[in-house]
C-alpha positions as CSV (number, residue, x, y, z in Angstrom):
1,M,147.7,49.6,-95.3
2,I,149.0,51.2,-98.6
3,T,151.2,48.9,-100.1
4,R,151.2,49.5,-104.3
5,A,155.1,50.9,-104.9
6,A,156.3,54.0,-104.5
7,P,157.7,55.9,-108.1
8,E,160.1,58.3,-107.6
9,P,158.7,61.8,-107.6
10,D,159.5,63.8,-110.5
11,I,161.6,67.3,-108.3
12,S,161.7,68.7,-112.6
13,F,158.3,68.7,-112.9
14,P,155.2,69.1,-110.8
15,V,152.0,68.1,-110.7
16,I,150.6,71.6,-109.4
17,D,152.1,74.9,-110.1
18,V,151.1,78.4,-108.9
19,Q,152.7,80.9,-109.3
20,A,151.9,84.6,-107.8
21,I,148.4,83.8,-106.8
22,T,146.5,86.3,-105.7
23,K,142.6,86.6,-104.1
24,V,140.8,89.5,-103.3
25,Y,137.2,89.3,-102.7
26,P,135.4,92.9,-103.8
27,G,134.1,95.3,-101.5
28,P,133.4,97.9,-100.3
29,P,136.0,96.9,-99.2
30,L,137.7,94.7,-100.6
31,V,139.4,92.2,-98.9
32,T,142.3,90.3,-99.9
33,A,142.2,86.8,-98.9
34,L,145.7,85.8,-100.3
35,H,148.9,87.9,-101.2
36,P,151.2,86.3,-104.0
37,T,151.6,82.8,-103.5
38,W,154.2,79.7,-104.6
39,V,153.7,76.5,-103.5
40,R,154.6,73.2,-106.5
41,I,152.9,69.5,-105.2
42,H,155.3,67.0,-107.1
43,T,154.5,63.3,-107.4
44,G,154.2,61.1,-103.4
45,D,154.5,65.0,-101.2
46,Q,153.3,65.0,-98.0
47,L,152.1,68.9,-97.9
48,A,150.7,70.2,-94.9
49,I,149.2,73.7,-95.0
50,V,148.4,75.1,-91.6
51,G,147.5,78.0,-89.9
52,A,144.3,79.2,-88.0
53,S,141.0,80.2,-88.7
54,G,141.4,83.4,-91.3
55,S,144.7,82.9,-92.5
56,G,143.7,81.9,-96.4
57,K,144.3,78.5,-96.4
58,S,140.7,76.6,-97.2
59,T,141.3,79.5,-100.0
60,L,144.6,78.3,-101.1
61,L,143.8,74.5,-101.1
62,A,140.7,75.5,-103.3
63,I,142.8,77.4,-106.0
64,L,145.4,74.4,-105.3
65,G,142.0,71.9,-106.1
66,T,141.3,74.3,-109.0
67,L,137.8,74.5,-107.3
68,D,138.5,78.6,-107.6
69,D,140.4,81.0,-109.5
70,P,142.7,83.2,-108.4
71,S,142.3,87.0,-108.9
72,A,146.0,87.1,-110.3
73,G,149.2,85.2,-111.1
74,T,149.3,81.5,-113.0
75,V,148.3,77.8,-111.8
76,Q,149.6,74.9,-114.1
77,V,148.8,71.1,-113.8
78,N,150.7,69.3,-115.1
79,G,153.1,71.9,-116.6
80,Q,149.2,72.8,-118.5
81,D,148.1,76.4,-117.8
82,L,144.4,76.5,-116.4
83,S,143.9,80.3,-117.5
84,A,144.1,79.1,-121.5
85,L,141.8,76.4,-121.5
86,S,137.7,76.2,-121.5
87,D,135.7,75.3,-118.8
88,T,135.0,71.6,-119.6
89,H,138.4,71.0,-120.1
90,R,139.5,72.2,-116.9
91,S,136.6,70.1,-115.4
92,A,138.4,66.9,-117.3
93,I,141.9,67.9,-116.0
94,R,140.3,67.7,-112.2
95,A,138.7,64.7,-112.8
96,A,141.7,63.0,-113.7
97,T,143.8,64.3,-111.6
98,I,142.8,65.3,-108.4
99,G,141.0,63.8,-105.3
100,F,138.9,65.5,-102.4
101,V,138.7,64.4,-99.0
102,F,136.1,67.1,-96.4
103,Q,135.8,67.1,-92.9
104,Q,132.3,66.0,-93.4
105,F,132.0,62.6,-95.1
106,H,129.1,63.2,-97.3
107,L,128.2,59.5,-97.6
108,L,125.2,58.3,-99.1
109,P,123.1,56.8,-96.0
110,T,121.2,54.5,-97.6
111,I,124.2,52.6,-99.8
112,S,126.5,50.1,-98.5
113,A,130.3,51.3,-98.1
114,A,131.5,49.5,-100.9
115,E,128.9,51.1,-102.9
116,N,129.7,54.3,-102.1
117,V,133.1,54.1,-102.5
118,A,132.0,53.4,-106.9
119,T,129.6,56.6,-106.8
120,G,133.2,58.2,-107.5
121,L,134.0,56.4,-110.9
122,L,130.6,57.5,-111.7
123,Y,130.2,58.9,-115.5
124,T,133.6,57.8,-116.2
125,G,133.2,55.5,-118.2
126,V,133.6,52.7,-116.4
127,P,131.7,49.1,-116.5
128,R,129.3,49.3,-113.0
129,K,131.0,45.3,-112.8
130,E,133.9,47.1,-112.7
131,R,133.5,49.9,-110.7
132,Y,132.4,47.7,-108.0
133,E,135.9,45.4,-108.0
134,R,137.4,49.0,-108.2
135,A,136.0,49.7,-105.0
136,V,136.6,46.9,-103.5
137,Q,140.1,47.1,-103.8
138,A,140.0,50.8,-102.7
139,L,138.7,50.1,-99.2
140,E,140.7,47.0,-99.1
141,A,144.0,49.5,-99.5
142,V,142.6,51.7,-96.8
143,S,141.6,48.2,-94.2
144,L,138.7,48.1,-94.5
145,G,137.9,45.1,-96.5
146,H,135.9,43.4,-93.9
147,R,133.3,46.3,-94.3
148,L,132.2,46.6,-97.6
149,R,128.4,45.3,-97.0
150,H,128.1,47.8,-94.0
151,R,126.1,51.3,-94.3
152,P,127.3,54.6,-93.4
153,G,125.4,54.3,-89.9
154,E,127.0,51.0,-88.9
155,L,130.4,52.4,-88.9
156,S,132.4,54.7,-86.2
157,G,133.6,58.2,-87.3
158,G,136.9,56.4,-88.4
159,E,135.8,53.9,-90.5
160,Q,133.7,56.4,-92.3
161,Q,136.2,59.1,-93.0
162,R,138.5,56.1,-94.8
163,V,135.2,55.2,-96.9
164,A,135.5,59.4,-98.2
165,I,139.2,59.1,-98.4
166,A,138.9,55.4,-100.6
167,R,135.8,57.2,-102.8
168,S,139.1,59.6,-104.2
169,L,140.9,57.5,-104.4
170,V,139.2,55.5,-106.4
171,R,139.5,57.7,-109.8
172,E,143.7,57.2,-109.4
173,P,144.0,60.5,-108.4
174,A,147.8,62.4,-108.5
175,V,147.2,64.6,-106.0
176,L,144.7,63.9,-103.0
177,F,143.0,67.4,-100.7
178,A,141.8,67.0,-97.5
179,D,140.3,69.3,-95.7
180,E,140.4,69.2,-91.7
181,P,140.3,65.7,-92.4
182,T,140.2,64.9,-88.5
183,G,138.2,67.7,-87.3
184,A,135.3,65.7,-86.6
185,L,136.7,62.2,-85.0
186,D,138.6,61.8,-82.0
187,S,142.4,62.6,-81.3
188,T,143.1,58.7,-81.5
189,T,141.2,58.6,-84.7
190,G,142.5,61.5,-86.1
191,E,145.8,60.1,-85.6
192,S,145.3,57.2,-87.7
193,I,144.1,58.8,-90.2
194,V,146.6,61.3,-91.0
195,T,148.4,58.1,-90.7
196,L,146.7,55.9,-93.7
197,L,147.4,60.1,-95.4
198,T,151.1,59.8,-95.1
199,E,151.1,55.9,-96.5
200,I,149.3,56.9,-99.5
201,A,152.0,60.1,-100.5
202,A,154.9,57.1,-99.7
203,A,152.0,55.0,-102.4
204,G,153.1,58.0,-104.9
205,T,149.5,59.9,-104.5
206,A,150.4,63.3,-103.3
207,V,148.5,64.3,-99.9
208,V,147.5,68.0,-99.5
209,M,146.3,68.0,-96.1
210,V,144.7,71.2,-94.3
211,T,145.0,71.9,-90.8
212,H,144.5,74.5,-87.5
213,D,146.7,71.8,-85.9
214,A,150.7,71.8,-85.8
215,E,150.9,69.0,-84.3
216,L,149.8,66.3,-86.7
217,A,150.7,69.0,-89.1
218,G,154.3,68.1,-87.3
219,R,153.5,63.9,-89.5
220,F,153.8,65.5,-92.8
221,T,157.5,66.3,-94.2
222,R,156.6,69.3,-95.9
223,R,154.8,72.3,-94.1
224,L,153.1,76.1,-95.5
225,H,152.0,77.7,-92.2
226,L,150.0,80.7,-93.2
227,S,148.9,84.0,-91.4
228,D,146.6,86.9,-93.0
229,G,147.3,85.3,-96.6
230,R,150.5,85.5,-96.1
231,I,153.3,82.4,-96.1
232,I,155.5,82.4,-93.7
233,G,157.0,79.7,-92.9
234,R,158.4,77.4,-95.0
235,H,159.3,73.6,-93.7
236,P,162.1,72.3,-95.1
237,T,163.0,75.7,-96.8
238,E,162.6,76.2,-100.4
239,P,165.3,78.7,-101.6
240,D,163.8,79.4,-105.0
241,L,160.6,79.7,-103.8
242,D,161.6,81.9,-100.9
243,R,163.5,84.6,-103.3
244,Q,159.8,84.8,-105.2
245,Q,158.3,85.2,-102.1
246,P,160.5,86.0,-99.0
247,L,159.4,84.9,-95.9
248,P,158.9,87.6,-92.2
249,P,162.6,87.1,-90.7
250,S,161.3,86.4,-87.3
251,T,159.5,83.2,-88.9
252,R,162.5,81.8,-90.4
253,A,164.2,80.5,-87.3
254,E,160.9,79.1,-85.7
255,D,160.2,76.8,-89.0
256,A,163.3,75.5,-89.1
257,Q,163.0,73.7,-86.2
């Protein structure tokens, strides 16, 4: 259970704001993976990006998470336009602001859960003792305080994903991106991971989850539905963004349900 107090979301100043971003891969033929897209992420947001394979959701996540550059458009993090910054400065902003969780856990098999989480603080200047203490706190926050010394092979799939989430949270990012975080888990365990992610958002860290599962996406308060590189539905509606990026009329009523 995540228990720290949740700050009030600052709806006037997004943590991440992307405007008219596109992604085009050179050909021949040219492939447009993402058509002009507008998205804003605020403190404490729960945002699910849902769509079938090939819909552009992973491309959008990579750009939102500053792992990839758009072909056009702007990406701002805390009001800073990343295109105006050096690679070193952009990497520093990513390290300080953004965390990632993936379908595969990427845990080191020969060290304990606490030591795995502590690796999230390597190269930050945090002393070794403090790294371990903060790792313990992060594991306790995801209800794994009783599994500190267990290695990944001694943990269930759901427990391994919780370790991976704790490793991302130990730096206290403003935004946590989760790319198909339940894809390698059974349905019951997947539900528990989604519940944990909503608790993390309620405590103040924005959570952006990419999924093909519309039912899991429905657990989040905000949803974007992608198809063929376009946003075809927003829930709830965002009139100012919709004016920039009109949705197909056939999808508006469906997404409002």
